[in-house]
Legacy VTK file of the C-alpha trace (Angstrom):
# vtk DataFile Version 3.0
C-alpha trace
ASCII
DATASET POLYDATA
POINTS 82 float
-114.240 -139.563 -13.684
-116.885 -137.727 -12.332
-119.239 -136.300 -14.156
-121.857 -134.409 -12.443
-120.999 -131.302 -9.643
-121.616 -128.734 -7.377
-120.859 -126.051 -6.824
-121.397 -122.928 -4.275
-120.755 -119.304 -5.747
-120.174 -116.228 -3.530
-122.276 -113.064 -5.566
-121.344 -109.840 -5.850
-123.374 -108.407 -2.731
-121.616 -111.911 -0.931
-124.165 -113.994 -0.749
-123.728 -117.609 -1.408
-124.945 -120.011 -3.672
-125.586 -122.773 -4.527
-126.287 -125.337 -7.457
-125.387 -128.677 -9.656
-124.637 -128.900 -13.540
-122.389 -131.571 -15.476
-119.842 -128.862 -16.293
-118.677 -126.488 -14.020
-116.623 -123.535 -15.999
-119.640 -123.314 -18.260
-121.904 -122.530 -15.937
-120.100 -120.323 -14.133
-119.528 -117.965 -17.086
-123.050 -118.739 -17.261
-123.632 -116.827 -14.199
-121.156 -114.115 -14.915
-122.772 -113.565 -18.181
-126.012 -112.771 -16.709
-127.791 -116.003 -17.947
-127.479 -118.273 -14.725
-129.994 -118.996 -12.146
-132.688 -115.638 -11.807
-131.158 -115.751 -8.289
-127.740 -114.529 -9.469
-129.023 -112.224 -12.262
-128.409 -108.827 -11.364
-125.939 -110.054 -8.920
-122.318 -110.198 -10.903
-119.640 -111.010 -10.653
-119.373 -114.149 -9.443
-116.962 -116.174 -7.443
-116.887 -119.524 -7.501
-116.088 -120.752 -4.080
-116.015 -124.702 -3.644
-116.830 -127.671 -5.820
-117.637 -131.175 -5.271
-117.631 -134.146 -8.072
-120.390 -136.779 -8.122
-120.389 -140.278 -10.458
-124.080 -139.927 -10.135
-126.461 -137.093 -10.642
-128.506 -138.575 -8.135
-126.096 -138.695 -5.483
-125.068 -134.859 -6.566
-127.955 -133.726 -6.098
-128.887 -135.803 -2.976
-125.898 -133.331 -1.405
-126.476 -130.025 -3.508
-129.981 -130.369 -1.340
-127.904 -131.158 1.972
-125.356 -128.218 1.110
-128.580 -125.382 0.287
-129.988 -126.605 4.034
-126.169 -125.318 5.946
-126.401 -122.363 7.380
-123.818 -119.354 6.027
-122.167 -120.610 8.615
-121.711 -123.411 8.183
-121.241 -123.238 3.836
-118.718 -119.867 5.018
-117.002 -123.819 6.934
-117.222 -125.996 4.072
-115.680 -123.696 1.660
-112.331 -123.323 4.046
-111.871 -126.983 4.771
-112.906 -127.746 0.541
LINES 1 83
82 0 1 2 3 4 5 6 7 8 9 10 11 12 13 14 15 16 17 18 19 20 21 22 23 24 25 26 27 28 29 30 31 32 33 34 35 36 37 38 39 40 41 42 43 44 45 46 47 48 49 50 51 52 53 54 55 56 57 58 59 60 61 62 63 64 65 66 67 68 69 70 71 72 73 74 75 76 77 78 79 80 81
């Protein structure tokens, strides 16, 4: 079972945040509690919109970088297709 995940959350202000974790549920809870990334603090509550899972950390980190490079429109299409 894959242990590395890339996720996209939607913040209360409508912005999208992409991150990497080994535990999606815990990480989203951290973001919701204002203990996640600096970007998401003050933008709570957050909603999990998308997850991809990988067998290796390096594959997940590469995908995280690729998703972060997408435009908002491209991210929205990814979420809709996911």
